[in-house]
C-alpha positions in Angstrom: 104.6 99.9 43.1 106.1 102.6 40.8 102.8 104.5 40.7 102.7 104.5 44.5 106.2 105.8 44.7 105.3 108.5 42.2 102.3 109.4 44.4 104.5 109.8 47.5 107.0 112.0 45.6 104.2 114.2 44.2 102.6 114.5 47.6 105.6 116.3 49.0 106.4 118.4 45.9 104.0 121.2 46.7 104.9 121.2 50.4 108.6 121.5 49.6 108.0 124.1 47.0 106.0 126.2 49.3 108.7 126.0 51.9 111.2 127.3 49.3 108.8 130.0 48.3 108.4 131.1 51.9 112.1 131.3 52.3 112.3 133.5 49.2 109.5 135.7 50.5 110.6 135.7 54.1 111.1 139.4 54.2 107.5 140.0 53.0 105.8 137.8 55.6 103.2 139.3 57.9 101.3 138.1 60.9 97.8 138.8 59.7 95.8 136.2 57.7 95.2 138.7 54.9 99.0 139.2 54.6 99.6 135.5 54.7 97.1 135.0 51.8 98.9 137.7 49.8 102.2 135.9 50.4 100.5 132.7 49.0 99.8 134.6 45.8 103.4 135.8 45.7 104.6 132.2 46.1 102.6 131.1 43.0 104.0 134.0 41.0 107.5 132.7 41.8 106.3 129.1 40.9 105.0 130.2 37.5 108.0 132.4 36.7 110.3 129.4 37.2 107.9 126.8 35.8 107.8 124.9 39.0 111.1 126.1 40.6 113.1 123.0 41.5 110.2 120.7 40.7 109.4 121.1 37.0 107.5 117.8 36.9 104.8 119.3 39.1 104.4 122.2 36.7 104.2 119.8 33.7 101.7 117.5 35.4 99.2 120.2 36.3 99.1 121.2 32.6 98.9 117.6 31.3 95.4 116.7 30.0 96.3 113.0 30.0 97.6 112.7 33.5 95.9 109.8 35.4 94.1 110.8 38.5 96.3 110.1 41.6 95.9 106.8 43.3 94.8 108.4 46.6 91.7 109.6 44.8 91.4 107.0 42.1 90.9 104.2 44.6 87.7 105.9 45.8 86.5 106.6 42.2 86.8 102.8 41.8 84.5 102.3 44.8 81.7 104.4 43.3 79.0 103.0 40.9 78.4 106.4 39.2 79.8 107.4 35.9 80.8 110.2 35.2 82.2 111.0 38.6 82.0 114.6 39.8 84.9 115.9 42.0 85.2 119.1 43.9 88.8 120.1 44.5 88.9 122.5 47.4 91.9 124.8 47.8 93.1 123.8 44.4 95.4 126.8 43.8 95.6 128.3 40.3 96.0 124.9 38.7 94.4 121.8 40.2 96.9 119.0 40.9 94.3 116.3 40.2 94.9 114.2 37.1 92.2 114.4 34.5 91.9 110.8 33.4 90.6 107.6 34.9 91.0 104.1 33.4 87.3 103.4 33.2 85.3 106.5 34.2 84.8 110.0 33.0 86.0 112.6 35.6 84.4 116.0 35.9 86.5 118.4 38.1 85.4 121.6 39.7 88.3 123.4 41.2 87.9 126.1 43.9 90.1 128.4 46.0 89.6 131.4 48.2 92.2 133.2 46.0 90.7 132.4 42.6 90.4 136.0 41.5 94.0 136.7 42.3 95.1 133.5 40.6 93.2 134.5 37.5 95.4 137.6 37.3 98.5 135.5 37.8 97.5 133.1 35.0 96.8 136.1 32.7 100.2 137.6 33.5 102.0 134.4 32.5 99.7 133.6 29.6 98.5 130.2 31.0 95.2 128.7 30.0 94.3 126.2 32.7 92.7 122.8 31.9 90.3 123.4 34.7 89.8 127.0 35.7 89.7 127.6 39.5 86.6 129.4 40.7 86.1 131.2 44.0 85.1 129.0 46.9 85.4 129.3 50.6 86.0 125.9 52.2 84.1 127.0 55.3 81.0 128.0 53.3 80.7 125.5 50.5 77.1 124.5 50.9 75.9 128.1 50.3 77.7 128.2 47.0 77.2 124.6 45.7 74.2 123.2 47.6 74.1 120.0 49.5 74.7 116.6 47.9 76.3 118.0 44.8 79.5 116.0 44.3 80.6 112.3 44.3 84.0 113.1 45.8 85.2 116.3 47.5 89.0 116.5 47.7 91.5 118.6 49.6 95.3 118.3 49.5 97.7 120.3 51.7 95.1 123.0 52.1 92.4 122.2 54.7 95.0 122.6 57.5 95.4 126.2 56.2 91.8 127.2 57.0 90.7 129.1 60.1 88.6 126.1 61.2 89.5 122.8 59.6 86.6 120.9 61.3 84.1 123.3 59.9 85.7 123.1 56.5 85.5 119.3 56.5 81.8 119.4 57.7 81.1 121.7 54.8 82.9 119.3 52.4 80.7 116.6 53.7 77.6 118.7 53.2 78.2 119.1 49.5 79.1 115.4 49.1 76.4 113.0 47.8 75.1 110.2 50.0 77.6 107.3 49.8 80.2 109.6 48.3 83.6 110.4 49.7 85.6 113.3 51.2 89.3 112.6 50.6 92.0 114.6 52.4 95.7 114.2 51.7 98.0 116.3 53.9 101.5 116.4 55.3 101.5 115.1 58.8 101.8 117.7 61.6 102.7 120.4 59.1 101.9 123.2 61.6 104.5 121.9 64.0 107.0 121.4 61.1 106.5 125.0 60.1 106.5 126.3 63.7 102.9 127.4 63.2 104.0 130.3 60.9 102.1 131.7 58.0 98.9 129.7 57.2 100.2 126.6 59.0 98.2 126.8 62.3 97.0 123.2 62.5 98.3 119.6 62.7 96.7 116.6 61.1 97.6 113.1 62.2 96.3 109.5 62.7 96.2 108.0 66.2 95.1 104.4 66.6 93.2 104.7 63.3 91.4 108.0 64.3 91.8 111.2 62.5 93.0 113.9 64.9 93.3 117.7 64.4 95.4 119.8 66.8 96.0 123.5 67.1 99.4 125.0 68.0 101.2 124.4 71.2 100.5 122.0 74.1 97.4 123.9 75.1 96.0 124.1 71.5 92.6 122.9 70.5 92.4 119.2 69.8 89.6 117.2 68.3 89.1 113.6 67.4 87.5 114.2 64.0 86.6 110.5 63.6 84.3 110.8 66.6 83.1 114.3 65.7 82.1 113.2 62.2 80.7 109.8 63.1 77.1 110.8 62.7 77.7 112.0 59.1 80.2 109.5 57.8 82.6 106.7 58.5 86.2 107.8 58.7 89.3 105.9 57.4 92.7 107.3 58.5 96.2 106.1 57.6 99.7 107.4 57.3 101.5 107.2 53.9 105.2 108.1 54.0 104.7 111.3 56.0 101.3 112.1 54.7 97.9 111.7 56.3 95.3 110.1 54.1 91.7 110.5 55.3 88.6 109.2 53.5 85.2 109.9 54.9 82.3 108.0 53.3 79.1 109.9 53.8 76.3 107.7 55.2 73.6 106.6 52.9 70.4 108.5 53.1 68.2 107.2 55.9 64.6 106.9 54.6 62.0 107.8 57.2 59.4 105.0 57.7 55.8 105.8 56.9 52.6 104.1 58.1 50.4 102.8 55.4 
């Protein structure tokens, strides 16, 4: 149970740290998405300058080559027969949060972020050599960059609710997932509402009666039952974990067309 408690604590670390960063940078905030992305880079500069601010363990863990992969991902690694297991971490920031070690399988992580170029400069400025270097990747256009059926697991933590179109991003994540692989999402529940839909927080993720639901801001905001919307591509599991929404989508196995002999 200690590992699960650690998981819950680590889940909220980045969310709380970002809230602190936004308070520090409040005077710099703008309404445009481009300004909001610049503010995100400024947050990370503060994070590096303080080595994790009030959460130094998060800083240390991201630079630890022996950190076990988090349980919310590891449980799906266990369900795969492949070895090694290829993982695409979407919206990873300058240092992927994913642990690099699994008890019985080799893990190969590709980390992507829309701000990878800017993060490279931040890393250079602070003299940090990442264990996995983040490369540019647009969550809403992954298949163009990586091709379909490329990864065993595609992961996103506290980031897909920052995209312009979360459903499109998730569909793209499924596109680059291999048949019978998983898309794993781990996000603070209803973070848009919590943050008053400011900065990049324009969407709410939640589970309702076992269904994964995405909602836009306000009572008249866009709402979609993602479990139903994605049913043709994969089976969706959704659960709440101490204020976080855990979603796992297992991509359907390839359906072989029948031929007449």
